[in-house]
N, C-alpha and C positions, 0 to 999 in steps of 0.2 A: 356075159351080156354082150350084145352085138354092137355094132357101130350105128350111127344115125341111119334111119330108113330113108328110102327115096320118097319124097312126098308128092311126086307127080307134078303135073303142070296144070296151069289154070289160065284159060284164054283171056281173062281180064287182068292178069298180071303183066307188068312191063317186061320188054325184052331186056336181055342182060346189057347192062351198062346204062340204061335210062334211069334217071332220077326217081326217087321215092315221091309220090305226090299223094294228096288226099283223094280217096275213092270211097264209095259207099261200102260200108262193113260187110253186107250180106254176101256179095259175091266171094269175098275172101273166106267167109265162114264155110262155104260149101265145099272147100278143099278137104278131102279126107286125109287123115293122118293115121298111119299105121303104127301101133305101139309095138315095141320090141319086147322080148321075153325078159322078166325081171325075176332073178334068183330062182330060175327054173320054172316059174309059174307064168301064166298069161294074166296081165294086169287089166284092170278096167280103169278107164280115165274119166274123171268128172271135173267140173269147174265150178268154183265158188268165188264169192266176192272177196272174201278174207278168210285166212285160216281160223279154224275153230278151235277154242282152247280146250283143255282136258276138263272133264266132267267135274262139277263141284265136289269138293272133299276128296278127289283123287290126286295126291301129290306126285307129280311127274318124277319118274326115275331118272331120266337124262333126256337131253336135247341134243340130237345128232345132225350134223350138216356138212356140206361141202360146197365151196365157191370157186368157180373157174373164172379167171380174169384174162382178157386178151384185148388187142386193139380192134376197133371196129373196122372191117375191111372196105373203107371208102376213102376217097381222096380228100373229102371235106368233113368238117364237123357237122353232125346231123342236127337240123332244126327241130323245133318242137312238132311242127306238122309232119315231118319226116318220121320222127319217133312214134308218134301217135299211130302211124301206119305199120311201122316195123314191129312194134310191141302189141299189136292188136291180136293177142292170142285167143281172146274170147270176143267175138263180134258184139258190139253194142256196149262193152265195158269201157268206162272211162279210165285214161291212163293217170295214175297219180304222178304228180309233177311238183318238183321244187325248182325255184328259180334262182335263189342265193343261198350261200355264197358263190356256188357254181351249180350249174343245172343237174338235177337228179331225176331221171325218168324210170318209172318201174312198171313193168307189165302187170296184168292181172294175174292171180295166182291159180295155177292148175295142179289138181290133185291126181296122183297116180296111185292106184290100189296095188298093195303088195301082200304077200302071205309067205313068210320066209323065216329062217333062223337069224338071230342076231349074233354077231362075232362076240364069243366069250371064252372062258377057259375050257380046255378039253372036258368034254362030257357035261358041259354046263347046261346044254340042251334049252336054250331061251328061244321060244317060237313067239313071233308077234304078228298081228294082222292088223291091217289099216291103211293109210294113206301117207304118201310123201308129198308135201307141197313144194312146187317148183314156180320160180318166176325169173324174168330177166331184168337186168339193171343196166341203164347207159348213164354214164357220168360225163358231164361236160361235152356230150355229143361225140366223144372220142373212144371212151373206154367201155367195153361190154363185159358184163358179168352174168353168169348163169348160176343160180342158186338153188340148192335142193336141201330140205330140212324136214324133220320129224320129231315130234315130241313122244317119248316112250312112256307109257303109263301102265300100271297093273289094270288087268281086266276085272270088272265086277264078278264075272263068272268065268271058270276055265273051259266053258264050253264055247266052241266057235260060233259066232253070230252070222247072220246073212250079211251079203254085201251092202244091202240098204242101210244097215246099222253103221258100218264102217265109213261109208261114203258121205255121211252127213257131218262127219267129224274130220274136217280138211287138216292134213298135217299132223295127225295123231296115229300112233300104232299101239294097240293094246297087247300086252303080254298075257298070253293064256297058259303059260307053263308057270311052274313054281317061282315064286320071287322071295328073295331074302334080304336082309339088311345090307348085304354085300353086292347085290346084283347091280345096282347103279355104278358103283366104282369099277366093277368087272366090265361092265359094257363100255365105259369111258376109256379104260386101259386098253382094251382089245381093239376099239374102233380107231384109236389113235396109234396103235402100234406100227412100226415101220413095215413097208410093203403094201401089197394090195390085200383087199379083204378075201378070206377064204371062200372057196367055191361053195355056193348054195346059201350064203349069207347076204344081208342087205348091202347093196352095192350103189351108194349114192353117187360114186364117181361116174358110173355109166348114165346114170338118170341125168345129172347135170351136164354131161358131155353131149347127150343126145339134144337137149334143149339148146345149147350152145351152137350145135351144128345147124339145127333148124333155123336159128336167127342169122347166122353167118352166111348161109346159102340162100337168103332171100334175094331174089332176082333184082330188087330195086337198088341193091348195093353194087357199086361199080368195081368192087375187088381190087381197087388200086389204092391200098394203104400207103401213107406217106413214108413209112419205114417198116422194115421187117422186125417183128417181135415174136416171142414165143407165148404159150398160154401157161400160166401159173396155177397151181391147185392149192388151196387152204381147206384142209380137213379140220373140222372143229367139233367140240362137245361142250356142252354147258350143263352144270348141275347145281343143285341147291345144297349148301352145308351151313354149318353154324360158324359163319366168319363175320367179322364186324364190317367188312367192306368187301367189294368185288375183288377177286384175285385172278391174275393172268399168268398162264404158263405157256410160253411160245417157243417152238423148236423148228429148226430147219432140217428135214429129213434128207433132202437131196437138193439138186440144183434148182428144181422148180416145184418142189412139194414141201408144204409147210403144215405143222399141226399146232392146234390151239386148244387149250383147255381153259374154260372160264368157270369160276366157282362164285356163286352169288348167294345172297342172304335170303330172298324170297321169290316167288312167282313173278311178281311185277318185274323185277330185274331179269328174270329168265326169259320173259317175253320179249324183250328187246335185245337179246344176245345175239340174234341173227344179223340185225342191222350194224352192230358194232363189228361183227366178223366180216362183213361185206366191206366195211370201211377199211378195216385192217388189211384185208385182202387187196384192195386197190393200192394202198400205199407201199405194201410190200412188193407188188408188181412193178410199181413205178421205180423203185429202188433196184429191182432186178434188171429192168430195162436200161436204167441209167449205167449200171455196172457193165452191161454187154456193150453198150455204146463206148464207154472208156476203153475196153479191151480191144474193140475193133478199131478204134482211132489210134491206139498204140501202135498199130501195124504200120502207120505212116508218119512222116515227119510232122511235128506239132503245128507248124505253119504252113502245111501244104493244102492245096485245094482239095485233095481227097479226104483229108481229116475233116475239113469244114463241111463237106457235104454229108459226112456221117453224123456229125454232131448237130447240125442245123435243125433236122426234124424234131429231135427231142425237145430242144429249146423253144422251138416254134409251136409245137402241138401239144406237148405234155407237161412242161415245167410249171404252168400256171395252175395245174390241178392238185398241186401239193398243199392239202389243207387238212392236216391230221385232226380228227374229231368234229370236223364241220358237219357231218351228216350222222354223228352218233347220238343217240339219245341221251338226254342229261343224266339219267340214272347210272349210265355205264361210261360217262366221259371221263371220269377219274381213271380208268384203266389206261387211258393214253399217257398219262403221267408215269405208269410203270413201264410202258413201251419206250418212252423217252429216256428212262434212266438205264434200262437194259433191254434191248441191245442198242438203244439210241438211234431211233430212225432219223430223225431230223438232223442230228449231226453228220450222219453218213450221207444224207441227201445233199446238204448244204456243201460238204466237202467234194461230192462228185460233181454237182452241178457247177460249183465255183470254178472247179478245174476245167470243165468243158467250156464255160465262158471265157476263161482265160485263153484257152486255146483258139477259140473263135476270134477273139481279139487280136491274137498273134497273127492268125491267118489273113484277117482283114488288113492289118498294117502291112504285111508282106505283099499283098496284092495291090496296095496303094503305092508302093515304092516305084519311083520312075524307072523305066527300064534302061539299062546301060547300052549305050550306042557306041560301037567301036569305030573310031575314025582314024584314018591313016595319019601318020606323023607328017 
């Protein structure tokens, strides 16, 4: 899968460095977007108001997704008006918005058609056709997320349908090969296995990266973020099983990649797994950024000006966004109790942020001390 495509230019777009402002939606919609190849096929993209659930009576095999999280490349937190323009992926679509306890802006959902193999055991041969639902999220006007997900279901017939059939079911892929009782578990294990997905299989990483690049390259952003951060990835899967309550398995694959398996009791809980995983990805990213700031600040004396300049942006722009579960649907909010027990997100956050605030206090006191003036005896 290739990197993000060049989206061209639009005479109605502001020049680099100008602030986002409200404009009529239609000029923005005229901009053509070239889709990159997906899993060796040429996709077709369609837009819908919301993802379409699986057909009645068809129990999903697995829900697969990936979330990428980064800092919005702008010097200030984006207002609601700015976000309505930035996230206007579909002209005329209203941006879902939540004001409290912290702002949450969500773009309309765009579906990308795919026809490919799904990662499974050798010679598993699971072929699926359908769409991947993608959308962007901005939390607190500061943190940007790109999310790609799809619900994998058995097809009613093993014969491939026309694209008109698949494009009406946004965020659903139909398996047109043989399905067994073990298929769902195999798909989860292989999708969450360490490393990149095998060639020729569904690659949600590239799909989410493409959307993230599209948002970050918007010419209305001034590209002057208050601090340097890296992009984190959370690859997740959710499935239905006979469990008394939702269960979470969270793993750190490397410095920036995490995997999550969510097991739920029914389809109503499965339907909100994506929002929980986006919330989890946000807080894991905040922890990752805080840890990086601590490590960079350790390179300088605790009370030095250099240390304070490294720490201040985190405390000013990101510390207030720590609200585990604030945007998680009630059906899965109990998963945060498991996260807090092991690995203990909030304990780690409080320890790191507390350390950074103590260093800021030490640096402030050092700066306030009167300078010593040497006088001759």
